[in-house]
N, C-alpha and C positions, 0 to 999 in steps of 0.2 A: 693763914696756913691751911686751915681745914677747907675753906671755900676754894682755895687754889687746888687742893688735892681732889676735891669733888669735881672740879672742872677737868682735871687730868683723867679721872676715872671715866667721866662722860665722853671725853675724846676717844679713849681706848674702846669704850662700848660702841661708839659710832663706827670706829674702824672695823670692829668685829662684825657689826651689822652689814657693812659694805662687803666684807669678804664673804659673808654668808649668802648675800644676794648674788654673788658671782659664781657660786658653786653650781655646777651643772647637775646632771642626773646622778643618782647615787643608789647604792644597794648595800645592805649590811652583809657581813659574812666573811668567810675565808675561801679563797679560790685555790684549789690544790689540783695537782696532776696525779691521777691514779693509774693503775695498770691492771688489766684483766688477768695477766699472769705476772704477779709481782717478782717471782724468783727470776724469771727470764727477762723481766722488764719489757714486756711486749703488750700491745693492745692499749696504748696510752689514751686516756680521755681526761677531761677536766670536769670538776664538779665544784659547785658553790654551796657551802654549808652555812646555814644561818638559823637564828631563832626569831620567830615572829609570833606574837600573841602567846608567848610561853610554850611554843611548840617548835621542836627542832625540825628543820626542813633541809632538803637537798635538791638542787637543780643541776641538771647536766648542762654543760656549756659547750656548744659546738666550737671547734678549733678556730673558725674565722671570727668568732665573737669574743675570744679570750682577751684581746687588747682592750676592747670597750668595757668589758666587765671589770678588768683590773682598774681602769680609770674610775668606774663607778664605785668600786670598793674603796679606793683611795679618797674619793670625794666624800664618802660616808665617814671615813675615819677623820678627815679634816673637819667635817660638820660636827662630829662628836667633840673634838678638841676645842673648837671655837665656842660651842654652846656651853661646855664646862667652864671655859674661861669667862664667858659672859655671866654665868651664874655666880662665879666667885667674885667678880667685880661688882655685881649687883648687891651681894651680901655686904661687901666692904663699904659700898656707897650707902647702903641702908644704915649700917652701924655708925658711919660718920655723921649722917644726917640726924640720927637720934642723939648723938653726942652734942651736936650743935644746938639742938632744941633744948637739951638738958642744961647746957651751959648758958643759954640765953636768959 
C-alpha cells in the first residue's frame, strides 16, 4: 500500500514538473487600471504593483503590453500554485518514506 502510494506521489510530482517546464515568461504582482482623475474616470493607465527583495515596486505598463503582462502575471500565479503543490507532495512523500523505514 505504501509503496503504491509513493509511486502515485512520484507520478503527481512528475506531472507538476512537466507543467512547470511548460510555463512561459512570468511576473509577480497585480495589474490594475488607474485614473489620473479618479472622479471623472479620465486619463486611464495601467500599473503593475509587486514586491521584490522585500521592496514594494510599481511599473507602468503601456496599453499595448497589457495583454502580455496579464499572461505573465497568470503564469506566475500558476507557478506559485504548482510549486506549493510540489512542496506538499514532497513532504507527504518524505513522511511515507520515513514510515516505511521505521516499519522495516
